[in-house]
N, C-alpha and C positions, 0 to 999 in steps of 0.2 A: 833639655838635654837631647842630642841628635843621638841615634842609634840605626842599627841594620838587623834584619831578620833574614836569616837563611835557613836552608834544608827543612825538615820535618816541622819546625816551629812556625812554619807560614802557613800551618792549617788550623793555628789558634784563631779563636774568634776575637772580636774587638775587647768584650768582656773579660776574655781569659788571657789577653795580654796585658789588660790591666791589673789582673790579679798576680800575674808572673812578677811586674815592678812594684806592686805593693808588699808581696811578701820578700821580694829581695829587700826593699827599703827596712823593713821590720828588723830583717835578720842582720843588715848592715848597720843597724842602731840610728839610721836616718829618722828624724821623728818629723813625720808629715802631719800638717794641720787638719782638722777634721771640720766639717759643717755642724750648726747646732741644731737642736732639736731631738725628737725622739728617736730617729733613725740617722745617726752621723754617719757621713760618709768621707771618705777620705779625698782631700783635694788634689787629686792626680787624674790628669786628662790626656787623651790622645786626640790633639785638635782636628786630624785627618783621618778617620778610620780607614782601614786596611783591609781589602776585601780577603775573604779566607782564601788560603792557596796561593797567595801572592807573595813574593818576597818584596824587601824594600831596601834601599841603598842609603836613605836620607831621611828618614822618620822624627818626627818629633814629640816629646813627651813633657808635659808641664806639669808642675808639682809645687805646691806651697811647704816649705817647711821652715820649722822653729830652729834659728841658729843661735848659739851663744854669743852675746856681745863681745867676748874676749877674742873671738875668732876673726881672722881676717880673711884675705884671698886664698889663703890654704883651703878653705871650706870646698871649693871647685874641684881640687885635686883629691880631697879626701874624700867627697861625695863619689867622684868616679872610682877611684881605689874601692872603696867599700863596696859600692854596686857591682863593679866587674867581677868582684871574688864571688857575688852570690847569684849572679845573672845564670841561667843555663846556657850549654852549649848550642849556638844558633842565634844568640841575642849577643850582638857586640854593641857596647856603649862607644861612641864617636867623640863626645866634647860634652862638656858640663859649663852653664854660664848661669851665673846668679844675677838676678836684677832685683831692684828694689820693689819691695811690695807695693800695688798700686790700691789707694783708697777706694774700699768699696761703697758706694754712694747709691746704687741703683736698689730696689725694693725687692728683688728677688732672686735666688741663687740662679735662676736661669738666665735673668738679665746681667748678672754680676759674671757669669761665664762667659756669655756674649760679648760683654764689654771689654774683658781683661786676656781672652785667649787671643793669639794670632789666626789670623783669617787666611785660609788657603785661595789662590786664586787660579791656580794652574798646577797640573800633574803631568809628568811625562813617563810613560811605561815601555817598556822593550818586550816585544815578544818574539821568541827565536823560533822560526818555522824549520820544519824538517825540509832536507833539502828537496826532494821529490815532490812538494808540494808548493815550490818556488818556480812558478810558471807565468805564462801570458795571460793565463785567466786570472790568477791573483793580482797582477800588475793592472789589468783591464779594471778589475774591481775596485782596485785603489783609486784609479783615476776616475771612475764613475762616482765612487763616494765624494771625493773632493769637487766633483763639479754639480753635485746635486744641490739644490737651493733648500730641500728640505729632505730629512729621513724620519719618517713617522713609524714608530715601533709602539706595540702594545706592552705596557708595564704594567706588573701586577701590584695591587696596592693593599690587597688583604687577602693573604694565602688562606686564611680560614675561610673566607665567605666567595673566593676565585673571584673576586674583583679586578677589573683592568681598567687602564684608561690609555687614550691616545698621547704621545709624547714625541715630539720632534727634536731628535737628538742632534741635528746638525749645528744649531748654534753652540753647543759644548765641543765640538770637534774642531781643533784649532789647526792641526796639521797630522798627516799622515804619509809617512816615509818608508820605504823597502831599501835597506842597505846592507850587504852581506850578509844575508840570512835573517836580518832583523826588522822587524817591522815596530818603527817608534810612533806612538801616539801620544801628541801632546793634547790634552784635555783642560778645557775651560771650566773654572769651578766658580759658582755663583749662589747669592741666595736661593735661586729658583732651582738650584740642583746641579748636577752633571750627567755625563755620561757614564754606565757601568761597564766593568771588564765584560761581562757575559754579553752585554748587548755590542760592544765592539766586535767580539768574536763572532757574533751572530751576523753583523754586516759584513764581515769577511767572508763569512761562510767557513770558518775555521773551528775546530775543537781542540780539547786538549792530546788527543791522540796524534794530532799533527804538528803538535809543538814539539822542538827539540830539547827545550828546557823549560823552567819554570818562569811564567812571566813576573817581571821585577819593576816595580816603581823606583825610576832611579834618581828623579829629583822633584821637590815641590816649590813650588813659587810662593812666597807668602806676601800678603799685603804690605806695602811701605818697606819690603825688604831691600837691603842694599845691593 
């Protein structure tokens, strides 16, 4: 399922957004499959977590459902209609696509999830900047970041123990463009990780007060996507 998030719902965490869809599915009568064991969990996943406070234009939700054999392709429209009626304002369902279930042959739920879920390889973000902060200093900073061979930052790994590690985020920064007051940032995503939204703002020496509107994730590129 593809969907977008707008307004105050952008402040929901990853876990809270999953709860929103889980409850909407229950109210819409959509039978989600659950894992086995003492603590069954719904097979409902957001393959690329969204940073709190960030809107999204084209996010992806994956879930495994139990469908009646008597149903045909109308399942997609029925699921979309049912969920749309139950989702809160700020979450818009764009499309629903059903695919055959993949055979789960791996030994653990974590391996199964990694094997069957789509893998994101890049994402693009739009950062609208207030007019008074669009100046030569910002343009020079963007040119400097793109020309740099490395961009080392301190990343916190354990908030409770105040542990940090040095991370070179330059390999994750694919492009950085300023156009019509918006900074478009394309980020590479790999098994080694990616660059974070707060790190991009730090490199640009920007904060929320200098933005003209919420940051928005405009697109995601998935592995082997057309």
